[in-house]
N, C-alpha and C positions, 0 to 999 in steps of 0.2 A: 169426415167432419171438417168444415171451413174453419178457419182461425176466427172469425168473427162469432161463429156460433158457440165455440167452447169459451171464448172471453165472456160472452154473455151469461152462459151457464155457471162457470165459476164465480163471477162476479155476484150474481143472485143467491146462490147457494151459501156462499161464504159470509155474505152480510145479512141474509135472512136468518141463518143458523146463529150468528153471532148476536143478533138482536134478539132472538128467542131466548137464548141463554142468558143474555143481560136482563131480560124482563125477569126471569126467575132469580137471578142473583140479586137483583134490586131488592127483592123481598127477604131473601136469605140472609144477606149481608148484616141485617139487624135482627131478624127472627130468630137466628141460629144462637147468637149469644144469650138472647133472653131465655130461650128453651135449655140451653145447657147449664146456665145458671140455676134452673130450677133443681138440679141434681147436686148443687153444693159447689163451694169455691174450689175444692180440691179437684172435682172432675173437670170444672170449668178451666182452670189454669193448666192442667196436664194436657187436656185435649188441644188447647189452642197453641201450647208450645210444641208440641209433636208436630201439629199441623204445620206451623211455621218452619221448623226445621226440614220436614218432608218437602214444603213448598221450594226450598232452595235446592234440594236434590232433584226434584220433579223438573225444575226450570233447566237443570244441566241435562238430565236424561232426555228431556223433550227435544233438545238440540241434536243430541246424537241420534234419537229415533227419526227426526226430520230428515236426516242424511239418507235414510232408507226410503221413507215414504211419508210425505207430508199429509195425504190424505187419510191415512190409517192412524197417523198419529192424531189428527183431530177426532177420528172416530173412536179411538181408545179413550181420548179425553171425555167425549160425551157419554160414553157407556160409564165411565167412573163417575161423572157427575149424576147420572141416572141412579147409580147404586147408592150414592150419597143420599138423594132424595128418598128412595125406598127405605133406607135405614132410618132416616128422620121419621117417616110414617111409622114404622115398626117401633121406634122408641116411643111414640106418642101413643100407640096402640097397646104397649106393653107396660105403660108407666104404672098403672094401678092393679096390674096383674102379676108381672115378673119384674121386680124392680131392678134386679141386678142385670138381666139381659137388656132392659130398657137403658141402663148405663152405658153397656158396651155398644149398642146400637148408636146413642147419641154420640158418643165419643169417635165412634167410626164414621159417623156422617161428617162431623166437623173436619176429620182428617182428609177423607176422601174428597169433601169439597174443596180443600185447598190444594190437593194435588191435581185435581181436575181444573183448576184456575191457572195453575203454572206450566202444565204439561204442553199445551198447545202453543205457548207464546212464539217459539220460533218459527214453528210450521205456519201458524196463521199469518205471521207477518210476511214471509217469504212468499206463500202462495198468493197472497193479495197483491203483492208487488209484482210477481212474476206473471200473473194472470192477466195483465192490462198492458197495453203498449207504453213505452217509456214517458211519452209526454202526458199520460194521464196519472202517474204514480203520485205525485204531489197531491192531487186532487183527491185520489182514492184514500190515501193516508188521512187527509183532513176530514173526508166523510166518516171514516171510522172512529176519529176522536170526536165527532158530533153524535154519531148514534149511540155510542156507549152511554154516555150520561142521560140520553133520552130515554133508552131502553130501562136503564136503571130507575129513572124517575116514574115511567109508566108502570113498571113492575111492582115498585114499592107501593103505589097508591091501588093498583088494580088488584093485586093479590092480597093486599091488607084488607081490602074491602071484601074480597071472596072469602077470606079466612074467617072474617066476622060471621059469615052466613054458613059456610061448609065446614069450619074447623079443619081437622086433620085430614078429611076426605079430599081437600085441594090437592095434597100431594099425589093422590091417585091421578087427578087430571094432569098435574105438571110432569108425572112420570110418562104418561103416555104421549104428551107432546114431545119430551126429551127424546124418547125411542123413535118417534117419526123424524125428528131432527137428526139423530144419528143415521138412521137409514138415507137421509139426503146426502149425508157426506159422501156415501158410496157412488153418487152421480158425479162427483167431482172429477175433473181431468187432471191427471197429475202433471206439474210443470217440469222444467228441466231439472236435472239431478242437483239436489241441494247440497250435495257434499262439495260441490264447486265453490259454495259460497261459505262454508264452515271451516274452522281450523281443526286440524286433526288432534287427536287426543295428545299425543306425544309433543307435538308443537305447542299446544296449549299448555302443557305442564311446564315446558322449558321457559315460555313467555311469562307464566305466572310467578315462577322462581326468580328470574331475572328482574321482572317488574317489581316485585316484594322487596328485592335487595336494593334497587334503586329508590324506591320510596322511603325506605327506612333511612337510608344514607342521605337522603335530601329532606328529611324531616317533614314528609307530607302525611305523617300519621295524625296530624291535626284534623285534617279532612276526614279521615276515618273515625276519628272521635267524635266529630260532628254528625257523621252518618249514624254511628251507633246510638247517640243521643236522640236522633230523629226516629231511630227504630224503637227506643224506649217510649217514645211519646206516641208512636202508633198502637201501644197497648191501650192507650186512653180509648181508642174507637172501639175495642172490644167491650170495654165496660160501659160505655155510654149508653147503649139501648136498656141494659139492665137498670142503669142508674135513673134513666127517664121513666122507667115504669114502676120500679120498686121504690125510690126516693123521691121523685117529682111527682109521681101519681099520673102519669100520662097513660092513656088507654093504648091498646094495640092500634086501633084505627088512627089515633092521634099521632102516633109515632111513625106509622106508614105514611101520612101526609108530610110530617117533618122531614122525613127522609127523602121523600120525593122532591121537596123543596130544595133540599141539599144539592141534588142531581141537577135541578134547573138552574140553579146559581152557577153551578160548574159549566154548564151548557152554555149560558148566556155571557159568561165571563171569559171564557177561554181565548178567544181572539183579541179582545181589548187587552188583556193582561199579557199577551205574548208581544203585543205592540208596546205596552209600556216598558217591557224589559228591553226592547230594542232601542226605545228612545233614551231610557235612562242610562243605559251602558255607554252611550255615545260620550257622556260627559262625566260619569261617576263610577266609582267600583260597584259592582252588582252586589258585592258581599254586604255593603251597607243596607241596600234595600232588603236583602234577604234577612239580615239580622233584625231590621225594624219590623218585618213582617211576623218574624218569630216572636217578638217582644208583644205585638199586637195579639197574637195566637194566645200567648201565655195570658194576656189580661183578660180575654173573654173566656177563656176555659175557667180561670179562677172566679170571674163574676157568676157564671152560670153554675159552678159547683156551689157557691155560697149563697147566692140568691134564689136560684130557681126552686129549691126546696121549700123557701118561704113564699114565693109568688112564681106560679108556673109560666106567666107570660115571659120571664127572663130567658127561658129555654129558647126563644126566638132568636136570641142573640147567636145562637149556634149556625144560623144559616149563612154568617159571614166567614165561618171557618173553611167551607169548601174552596172559596175564592183565595183565601189566604194560604191554603195547602197547595192549591193548583200554583199559585205564584212561587212558592217555595220550590216545588217540584221542578218547574220549567227553569227557574232562575238558578237552581243547583246544578242542573245539567249544563247550562250555558257556562257557569262558572267553572266547572269541572275541566270544559274543553279549553277555556282560556287560561286557566291557572296551571293545568297540568301538561299543556303542550303535547309532545311527543307520546306522554303516557296516557293520553286520554281515555283509550279503550280499556287499557287495564284498570285505570281509575274509576270507570263507570262500574265495572264488573266487582271491583273491591267495594265501592260504595254500596251496590245493591246487597252484596253478600254481608257486610258489616250491617247494613241497616237491619236486616233479617235477624242477626245475632242480637239485635237488642232485645228480643223477645225472651232471651235467656233469663231475664229478672222477672218474668211474669209471676213465679210462685211468690216473690217477695211483695209484689203489688197485690197478690191475691190475699195475702196475709193482712195488708194494709186495709183492704176491702171488708174483711171480717171486723177490723177494730173501728173503722171510720170510712164509709163510702165517699164522703165528701173530700176527706184528705186523699183518697185514692185517685181521685180525678186531677187534683192539684199535683200530686207528686208524679203521676204518669204523664200528664199533659202540660201543665205549666213549667214545671222545674226543668225537664229537658230542653224545652224552647228556649229558656232564659239562658241555660249554659251554652247550647249551640249558638245562640245569638252573640254571646260574649266572644266565643271562639272566632266567628266569621267577622266580628268588628275589630278584633285583633288583627285578623288578616288583613283587613281593609287598610288598617294604619301601617302595618308593614309595607304593602304595596305602595301606599302614598310616600313613605319614606325612601322605598328603592327608586321610584319615578324621580324624586328630588335629587337623590344622590346621582342617578344618571344624567340628569340634566346639568348638574353642577361639574360632573367629569367631562361631559362633552363640550 
């Protein structure tokens, strides 16, 4: 097989399978929380907290599996995703027949969906990069960042519409599609051995211990505190779709359109926001921009939580959140690289892990949901953003003081 033919084959399969999976996930990302909430807040919180913890483990496991074979790591991920869809179908099928089994099925579906989302991260990234010539790699990664929100937007609207007509039978169709998608992975051509690109387990452990010692010594824990708070604010997204249906009174069709709008906003704003960060950081500390974005985030969440139950039109304010969250995510990574210097690789890993640990307080948020759903959104969404903003603002002032001191000493 010529080099051009396998490059084209891998390119088509990787992006086609990713797009199909994105279509289904675009629907499940808000539908799963709604269906899980049907079984009570205890099942809801336990399912998602276990799913979040296993998501972190699956990310690491996926990296080690990718050393052996990127193709089969992607295949295992697709099959895991397929089983999560089938379990969701069984949960809905058994809801009025065998309620206990239905609870087990819905919880397992949530957990497997999270594992399937994290497992292929390394393999997918490396195979996409290594399947094209070096001069194309930036364009390919950019294409992937555009296709993802596009597939989510399409999936939320399309599958939301189909669910309105087919109900649970839609998951039979999506299961068949995912099975075909998994078979397509077998046609991938394995790229160069991935173990050359990954750090060994023993070396990773040594770097982790040394990096942690240095971080604590240099008081970089404030950044991890920020990451933890952002992880707590991520809990807000789990409760958002149940809030929109049960408290605001939106229908499944309306929620599907709203979530499609979220992804469209993210799609059209990604490049302008990246440019904004580049321009802003030339003159100012990016932590100020991040802090301001988080405060605006908190304001919008508070307004929606209080006003949307009174007037459904206020729910439209939520379409601003994807752009703000994208700005925060991009800016935070840029900030980590500039602020942590030589420790940036460890810092990124530490921030990712610490963000995931924010889900540990989900049982507390679940208890608040029982007492007051409006307060749940404020505490899980607004308060963490305000606290994280205050930390970043403090870092910004510290950076400015250091700059002035350096200028004075020079």
